[in-house]
C-alpha positions as MATLAB code, in Angstrom:
seq = 'XXXXXXXXXXXXXXXXXXXXXXXXXXXXXXXXXXXXXXXXXXXXXXXXXXXXXXXXXXXXXXXXXXXXXXXXXXXXXXXXXXXXXXXXXXXXXXXXXXXXXXXXXXXXXXXXXXXXXX';
ca = [
     151.584  139.597 -186.226;
     151.598  135.868 -185.517;
     151.464  133.288 -188.338;
     147.999  132.181 -187.251;
     146.759  135.794 -187.300;
     148.290  136.253 -190.763;
     146.495  133.127 -191.961;
     143.252  134.352 -190.424;
     143.618  137.703 -192.188;
     144.536  136.050 -195.499;
     141.357  133.992 -195.245;
     138.903  136.626 -194.056;
     140.037  140.114 -195.119;
     139.312  139.496 -198.836;
     135.875  138.130 -197.915;
     134.646  140.598 -195.283;
     137.203  143.419 -195.189;
     139.757  144.322 -192.521;
     137.177  145.808 -190.172;
     134.876  142.784 -190.480;
     137.818  140.451 -189.847;
     138.728  142.440 -186.724;
     135.231  141.947 -185.319;
     135.192  138.266 -186.303;
     138.487  137.717 -184.483;
     137.210  139.578 -181.407;
     134.011  137.518 -181.455;
     136.033  134.314 -181.344;
     138.127  135.626 -178.472;
     135.008  136.588 -176.480;
     133.437  133.173 -177.100;
     136.640  131.497 -175.916;
     136.763  133.724 -172.828;
     133.155  132.866 -172.006;
     133.750  129.144 -172.464;
     136.902  129.109 -170.356;
     135.455  131.216 -167.559;
     131.970  129.712 -167.324;
     132.824  126.453 -165.542;
     135.273  127.812 -162.929;
     133.021  130.773 -162.109;
     129.958  128.534 -161.834;
     131.847  126.124 -159.550;
     133.012  128.946 -157.290;
     129.476  130.354 -157.174;
     128.146  126.904 -156.298;
     130.614  126.514 -153.431;
     129.539  129.857 -152.000;
     125.861  128.996 -152.435;
     126.284  125.688 -150.573;
     128.002  127.490 -147.725;
     124.985  129.835 -147.485;
     126.998  132.762 -148.807;
     124.728  133.318 -151.791;
     125.575  136.996 -152.336;
     129.294  136.252 -152.614;
     128.494  133.391 -154.970;
     126.391  135.604 -157.209;
     129.247  138.094 -157.485;
     131.280  135.426 -159.269;
     128.522  135.034 -161.858;
     128.490  138.738 -162.779;
     131.217  138.427 -165.458;
     129.244  135.847 -167.455;
     126.389  138.096 -168.652;
     128.888  140.916 -169.214;
     130.872  138.686 -171.569;
     127.666  137.606 -173.350;
     126.550  141.234 -173.769;
     129.994  142.172 -175.120;
     129.827  139.246 -177.570;
     126.358  140.236 -178.812;
     127.395  143.874 -179.234;
     130.502  142.778 -181.113;
     128.411  140.569 -183.422;
     126.034  143.461 -184.127;
     128.962  145.698 -185.058;
     130.412  142.904 -187.180;
     127.113  142.551 -189.060;
     126.968  146.314 -189.660;
     130.546  146.434 -190.952;
     130.052  143.384 -193.180;
     126.741  144.765 -194.474;
     128.487  147.976 -195.455;
     131.464  146.155 -197.012;
     129.345  143.691 -198.992;
     126.524  146.069 -199.849;
     123.775  143.819 -198.461;
     121.952  143.668 -195.138;
     123.263  140.986 -192.793;
     121.481  140.238 -189.522;
     123.897  139.557 -186.659;
     121.891  136.461 -185.710;
     122.762  134.879 -189.067;
     126.528  135.266 -188.696;
     126.908  131.849 -187.057;
     125.660  130.122 -190.196;
     128.457  131.665 -192.299;
     131.311  131.249 -189.829;
     133.609  129.056 -191.936;
     135.163  130.301 -195.177;
     133.405  127.539 -197.119;
     129.979  128.343 -195.682;
     130.594  132.045 -196.216;
     131.524  131.453 -199.867;
     128.390  129.321 -200.396;
     126.230  131.973 -198.735;
     127.858  134.782 -200.733;
     127.323  132.915 -204.007;
     123.661  132.306 -203.172;
     123.270  136.027 -202.373;
     124.869  136.952 -205.699;
     122.613  134.500 -207.539;
     119.569  135.916 -205.772;
     120.508  139.486 -206.736;
     121.038  138.383 -210.370;
     117.421  137.183 -210.491;
     116.002  140.514 -209.324;
];
C-alpha cells in the first residue's frame, strides 16, 4: 500500500470504518476520472458534431453519464456502510458536506450532541 493510501486509511478508517473508507476512496477516484475525461470527450464530440457526424460525436459522450451513475451508486453504498458503522442514518446527498476530516468530526460531534438531548 502506498504512503498516501496509508495516510488516507489512518485518517478515515477510525472515523468511518474500513468499508466506508473503501467507498470514499473509490468516490474520489470516480470524481477524478469524470473530471479528467469530461473535457477531452466533450471536445471530441464537438469536433464530430461540427463535421455533421453527430452520431459518432454522441458515442464519445456515453462514458460521462456512466461515470456519474457509478459515482452516485458508490455514494449510496458509502452512505449505507457509514450509516451501519456509525449507527445513524446518513443520506448520500449529505456526504459532500462532511468530506474533510475536520468537517466530519464537527458533524459527528453535533450528531452526538443531538442524540444526548433526546
